[in-house]
N, C-alpha and C positions, 0 to 999 in steps of 0.2 A: 385218683391222686395225680397231680401234675408230675410229669416225668422230670427227674433231676438231670441236668446236663453236666456230666462230669468231664473235666478236662485235666489232664495230667501235665503239669509244668516241669516236673523233674521226677527223679526216682524217689525223692524225699517228700515232695509236696503234692497235694491234690486239692482242687478247689471245685466245689459244686455251686451251681448258680443260685439256688434258693431252696432252703429246707421247707418241706411241707408236711403236714400232719395227717396221718390216717386216723381211722376211728379209734384205734387203741390209744394213740397219743392223745387224742381229744379226751378220752376217758381219764387218762392219767392227769391231764390238765385239771379236770374237775376234782379229782381226788387229792391233788397237791394242796398243802397248806399255803394259802396265798400270802405273798409278800405285799405289804401295803406301806406307803409313805404316810407322813403325818402332816404334809403341807398342801394346802389348797392352791393349785396352780393358777387359778383365776385371780386369787388374791396376791400371790407372791411372784407370779411369772415363772419363767423357766429359761434355761439356756437354749440356744438355737444352733442349728447346723450352719456353719459358715466357713469351715476349713476345707479347702480344696485339695485335690490329689497332690499337687506340688507342695502345699503346706504340710500335709501329713508326712510325705517323704522326707522333707527337710527337717521337720520336727524330730523324726526318728534319727536322722543323722546328727542333728544338733545335740540330741540326748546322749549320743555316744562320744562325740568329739568335744572335749571340754578342758578345763584347767588341770584336771587330773593327768591328762596326757601331756599338755604343754608345760605345766608348772610342777605339779606334785611328783612327777616321775623323776625329777632331779634328786629329791631327798631319798627316794627309793633306790636310785642308782648308787648314790654315795653309801648308803647303808648296806646294800646287799650285793652289788655288782651286776653286770649286764646279763649274765647267765640266769641269775635268780629272777630278775624282773621279766626276762623273756619267758621263762617257764610259768611264772605266776600269772602274768597277763594272758598267756595262752590258755591256761586252765580255767581262769575266770571267764574268758571269752566263750568257752564251751558251755558254761553255766548260763551266760547271757543268751546264747543261742537257744538253749532249752527254755529259758524264760520267755523268749519271744514266741516260741511255738505254743507255749501255754496261753499266752496272751491272745494269740491268734484264734485259738479255738473258742475261748470264752467271749471275747469282745465281738467277734463276727456273728455269733449266735444271738447275743443280746447286747448291742451297743447302746446302752441307756445311761442317763445321767447318774453320776456317783461312782462309776467304774470300779476301781479297786475296793473301795469301802463297801459298796453294795454287793459285789461278788462275795466278799468275805461274810457279810451279813446274811446273805441267802444260803450260800453253799456250805459254810462251816457252822457258825452260830452267831448270835447277836453279840457275844463277848468278843469274838474275833473281829467282827465288824467295828465295834466300838473302839477296841485297842488299835486296830489297823488304821482307822480314820484319824484318830488323834495322833498316833505315831507318825503317820505320813504327813499330816498337816504341820506338826511341830518340826519334823525332820526337814521337810522341804523349805519351811520358813527359815530354819537355821542355815540351810544350804545357800539361800539367798545371801545371808550375811557372810558365809564362807567365800562366795564368789566375789562379793564386794571387797573382802579382805585381800583376795588374790589380785583383784584389779588394782588395789592401792599399791601392792608390791611392784606391779608393772609400771604404774605411773611414776613411782619413785626411781625408775630406771632413768627417767629424763630429768626430774626435778624433785627436790625436797623442800623447796622454798615456800610453796603454797601450803596452807594448813590442810591437814588430812580431812578435817571436818567438812571443808568445802567440796572436796572430791566425793566424799560419802554422800552428801546431800544431792549432788548432781547425778551420781550413778543411780541411787535408789529412786530419785525423782523421775528420771526418764523411764525406768522399769515400771514404775507405778502408772505413768501415763499410757504406756503401751498396753497395759493390762486392763485399764479402766474404760477405754474407749469402746472398741468393738473387737470381737474375737478375730475378725479378719486382720485387725491391726497387729495383734499378737502373731498371727500366722505369717503376715508379710514381713514382720521384723525377723522372725526365725528363718524365713526364706533367705533374706539378705545376709543375716549373720552366718547361717550354715553354708551359704555359697562362698563366703569369704574363707570359712574354715576349710572347706573342701579344696579350694584352690591353693590355700596355704599348705595344708598337709601334703598334698600331692607334689607341690613345688619343693617342700622340704625333703620328701622322700627321693625326688629326682636329684636334689642337691647332695643328699647323703651318698647316693650312688656315684655321683661325679667325684666327690671327695674320697670315697672308698677306692676309686681307681687312680687317684692322684691328679685330678683335674682342677684342683683349687689354685689360688694365687701363689701358694708356696710349692705347688707341685709335689706335695708330700703324699705318697701312696699309703693311705692309712691301713687298708685291709682289716684283718682281725687282730691287729697288733695289740690292742688293749685287752683283748680276751686272753692273751698270753702274758702280758706284762702291763698292769699289775695282776691280771687274772680275771676269769669269768665270774668268780664268786668271792665275796668279801665276808669276813667274819664279823658277826654282830654279837655284842654282849660279852662273849668269851672267845678266846683264840682257838684256832684249829678247825677241824671238820665239824665239830659240834656248833661252833659259832657260825660257820657258813650255812649250816642247816637252819639255825635260828634266823639268819638273814633272809633265807628263802621263805620261811614262814611269815616273817614280817612283811614281805613284799605283797602278800595277799591283801593286806589292809589297804595299801596304796592302789592296788589293782581294783579292789571293790569300790573304792571311792571314785576312781576314774570312770568306772562303768555305771555309777549311780545316775539315775535319771533315764535309763534305757526304757523304763516302763511307762514313760510319759504318754506314749501313743494310746495306752489303755485309758488314761485319764481323758484324752482328747477324743475318744471314740464317739461320745455322745454329741460332739459338736462338729463332727466330720460329715461332709457330703459323701453319699454313697460309701458308707463304711465297709460294706461287704465286698467292695472292690478295692478300696484304697488301703485298708488295714492289712489284708493278706499280702499285698504287694510290698508294703513296708516291712512286714515280718520276713517275707521270703528273701529279701536282700540283706538281712542282718548279717548272715554268715560272711558275705564278702566285705561288708563294712568292717566287721571285727578283724578279719584277716588283713585287709589293706591298711586301715587306719591305725590299729593297735598293735597287731603282731609285727608288721613291718615297721611301725613307728618306734616301738621300744627296741627292736633290733637295731634300727638306725641310730638311736640314742647311744646304745652300748658300743656301737662301732666308732662313733665320732668323739665320745667323751669318756676318759677313764674314770673309774669310781674314785680315784684319789686326785682328781683334777684340783689343783691348788685353789683356783678362784672359786670353784663350786663348794669345796669343803670348808674353806675359810668363811665364805658368806653364810652358809647354812649354820655353822657353829656360832657365828656372831649375830645371827638373826637378821642379816642384811638382806636387801632386796636388789632390784635392778636385774642385770643380766644373769646373776646367780640364781634368780628365781626360776629360770627356765634353762634346762640343759641344751635346748635347741639354740637359744641365743648364745650360750657359752660356746657351743660348737662352732657357730659362725664367727665369733670373736677369735677363737683359737685358730681358725682357718685363715684369718687375715682378710676377711671379706668386709670391706668398708661400706657403711651406709645400710646394708641389709639388716643388721640387728634392730635398727629403729623401725623398719617396716614390719619385721616379724613381731616385734614387741607390740606394735599397734594392733596387729591382727589377733595376737593372743589376748590383748586387752578387750577386743570386741568379742572374743570367745567367752571371757569371764562375764561380760555384760549379757551375752546371749544366754548363758546358763542361769544367771540370776533372773532373767526374764522368764525362762522356761519354768523355773522352780516356783516363782511367785504365782504363775498360772496354775501349776500342779497343786500348790498348797491351798490356794483359794478355792479350787474345784473340789478338793477333798473336804474342806470346811463346809462348803455348800452341800456335799453329800452327807456329812454328819447332820446337818440341819434338816434335810429332807427325810432322814431316817429317824429323827427325833432324838438324836444324841448330841445336839448342840442347839443353842437358842435359835428359834425360827427366823430371827432377823437376818441370819446369815444365808437363808434361802431366798431372800428378796432379790429379785433380778430387775434390772432396768429394762426399758423398752427394747434395747439393743441386745438383750439376752445376757447381760453381764451381772454376776452375783456381786454387786458393788460393795456391800458391807463386808463380805468375805475378803474381797481384794483389799479393802481398806484395813482390815484387821491384820492381814499378812504384811501390809506396808508398815504398819506401826511396829510389828514384831521385828522387822528388818532393821530397826534402830539399834539392835545389838551390834550392828556394823560399827557403831561409834567406839567399840572396844579398841579398834585400831588406833584411836587417838591417844589412848593412855598406855598402849603397849606396842611392841614392834609388830608389824603386819605379818611377818613370816610366822611368828609364834601363834598369833591369833588364827591364822589360816590353818595351821596344824591342829589346833584345839578343835576348831569347827570340823575339820576333816575326820577326826577320831569320833566325834559325836554322831555326825551324819552318816558315817559309814555303817555303823551298827543299825541305825534307823533304816537305811536302805536294805540291809540284809534281812531284817524282820519283814519288810515289805515284800521282798522276793520270796521268803519262806511262805508267807501268807498266800501269795499268788500261786505258788506250786501246790500247796495243800488245797486251795480252792479249786484248782484244775482237777486234782485227783477226785475230789468229792463231786465236782460237776460231771466228770466222766461217769462215775458210778450212778449218779442221778439220772442222766439221760438214757443210759443203757437200761436202768431199772424201769424207766417209764416208756420203753418201747421205741425210743429214738435210736436210729442206727448211725454209726460213724459217718456213713456216706450221706446222711441227711444234713450234716454240719456244713455251713457255707465254706469253712476252711478246716481241713484235717490233715494229719500226717501220720504215717506208720510208726514214727519214732515215739508217739505218745501211746501209753502213759509212762513209758520207760524214761523218757527225758525228764518228766516231772519228778519221778522218784529220784533220779540221779541228781537233779538240781536241788531238791529239798535236802538230800543227804549232804551235798557239798556245802550248802548254805549253813547248815547246823555246824559243820566242821569249821567254817570261816568264823562263825560267832564264837565258838569255843576258844579259838586261838587268837582272836583279835587283840587281846590285851595280855598275852602270856608274858611279855617282857616286863610288865608291871611288877611281877613278883621277884624279879631278879634284884632290883634295888627299890624296895617298896617305899612309895611316897603317896600320901593320901591324895594330894592334888592330881598326880598322874593317874592313880587308880580311878578317881572320879571321872576324869576326862576320858579314860578308856572305856568305862563301863556304864556311864550314865545313859548311854543309848539303850542299854538293856532295860534300865528302869523306865525309860520313856514308853516302852511297850508293856512290860510286865506289870507295872503298877495299875494302869487302867484296865488291863486284861483281868488281873486277879480281883480287883475291886468290883468290876462289872460281873464277873463270874459268880462271886459270892452273892451279889444282888439278884442275879437271874435265877440262882438255885434256891435261895432261901426266901426271897420276896416274890418274884414273879413266877417261880417254879416252872421255868421253861424246860421242856424235855429236849434231848438231842434228837433231831429229826432223822428218820431213816431215809436212805437215798430215794425211795419212791415217793416220799412226802415233800422233798425239796422242790421249791417253786422255781422252775426254769422257764416258765411261759409268760408270766405277767410282764407286759410291755413289749413282747415279741410281735404280737399282731400289729401294733401301731408302727413298729419299725418296718415290718413287711409291707404294710400299706404305703408308708412314706416312700419306700424304695420303688414300689410299683408306679407311684405317681411322679417320682423324680428319678428316672433312669439315668445311668451314667452316660455322659455324652459320647457319641461315636465320632471317630476321626473323619474329617471331611476331605482331607488331602494328604499328600505324602509327608509334609512337614508336621502335621498334626499326628500322623501315625508314629513318626519318630519321637515326638514329644511325649505322647501317651505311653510309648514303650519305656521311655526314660523315667517318667514319674507315674 
C-alpha cells in the first residue's frame, strides 16, 4: 500500500495526501451495496471540473458574506438589540464551523456530481436523498428571489421612479447568463463579487473602529454607549427579561439566514480542480472568516447603531427601503459621512447579486443531482458540451420569476417572507449534512477505512457533527415560536412552510420506499462509499495541483 503523507496544519486539522485501499477495504468495496445512477453519461453528458483554487476560496467567502449581514441584520438589531445578535451570530458561527468540518470529510473523500443530495442518498437512505434534493433545490431557488427582493430595496435607496419589474428582469437576466455559459463564468463572477465584499467589509470594520474612537466627521466618541443606553438587549413580544430572552431566540432566525449558503462548496466539489487540495483549504479558513466577517461585523453594527435608531425603526415599521435596509448605511449617515453611503449601497447591491448568482448555481446543480439519481425528470441531467446542466439552470431561472412579488408588495416585506421560508430550508440541509457525516463515519470505520486514510480529517469529528445536528434541531424548533403569541394563519404559514418543504417529500417517499420498493435500511458495512472514488483518484493523479514556480506564486498559493 502506498504510504500516506500526513501533514499537520494545526492542532485541529490534519490532511493526508491520498487515501489508499488495502485488501480489507477492497473486500468491503465488493460487499457494499452499490450506488448506481440512472442516467447514461454518453447520452446526457456530465458536469466538468473548471473551478480553480481561487474560485473555490472566494465561493466559500461569498457563501458567508451576503445580504443577511449587510441588510437582514438591521431588523435583527431593532428587534433584539446588539447583545442578542452578537451572541446569536457567534453561536450559529460555531455550528457553521462544525458544518464545514463535516463537509470537508465527505467531499474530499468522494467529490462527485450531486454533492449534498447524493451523500444523503447513499449514507442515510433514498428518502433522505429525495427530500434533501427537492428541499435544497426549492429553497435555493427561493433564495434567488429573496436576494432579488433585497437588491430592489437597495436600488430604491437611489430611485423609485423606474418600475420594479425592469430591475427584476435585469438582475435575474444577468444571473441566468452567468450560470448558463461555462462554470468558469460563474467562478469568475463569484471571484469578482467576493473580492468587492471582502474589501468592503474590511473597510467597514476599519471605519467602525475609527468611529468607535471618535475619528468621524463629528468627532463623537461612540464607544459602547449604545450598549448602555438604550441597552444591549431589547424586549420582543412582551416587556421585561422574558421579552429580552424572546428577542435573543428570534435572533437565531436572522443569524441562520445570514449563514445560509455556506455549504455551497459541497455542491461545487464535483466541478472543482484538485478538490482534495482546494476544498480542505476553504474549510480550514472558515473559522477566521466567521470571526472576522460576522462576529466582528455584528459587533460593529451594535456599536454604531442603537436598536431604537429612529430612521431604522421607522423604515422597518413602514416597510420602507433605502438606507434603512442596511444598518451599515444607517451608521454612515448618522456619522455624517457624505457620499460613502452611495458607495456602500452599491457594494451591498453587488452582494445581493452575488448571492443570487450562487444560489441559482446551487439550485440547478441539486436539480441535476435529482435527475441523475432518478428522482427528477432525466431532462434535467442533460448537459451542454461545456458541462452545464442547461435545462436545470433554465428551470431555476423560471422559478426565480417569484421575484416579481416585489412589484405588487413592498420589497422589505417580500424579503422578510422569503427569509423565513429559506431559513428553515437551509436548516434541514444542514441537519441532513450532519446526519450524513455521522453515517459516513460509521460506514468507513465498519469497512476498514481508518480516519488517517481520509484526504481531510479533524479530531473534532464526530463530536462536531453531533453538536451541529443538535443545535440545528433546536433552531428548527424555535424558528417560529413567536407565531403563537399572536396567531395569524398567514404568519404561521410563512414561518413553517419551510418544514413542509422537507417533510412532505420525505414522508411521501418513505411510504413509497417501505410499502412499494421495500427498501431496507442499510447497515454501515453495506453503505457504498467507494463507487466513483477510483475515477476521482485517477483524475487527480493525471491532473496534479500546480506547484509554485516563484516567490509570487508561493504567496498567491498560500492565500488561495
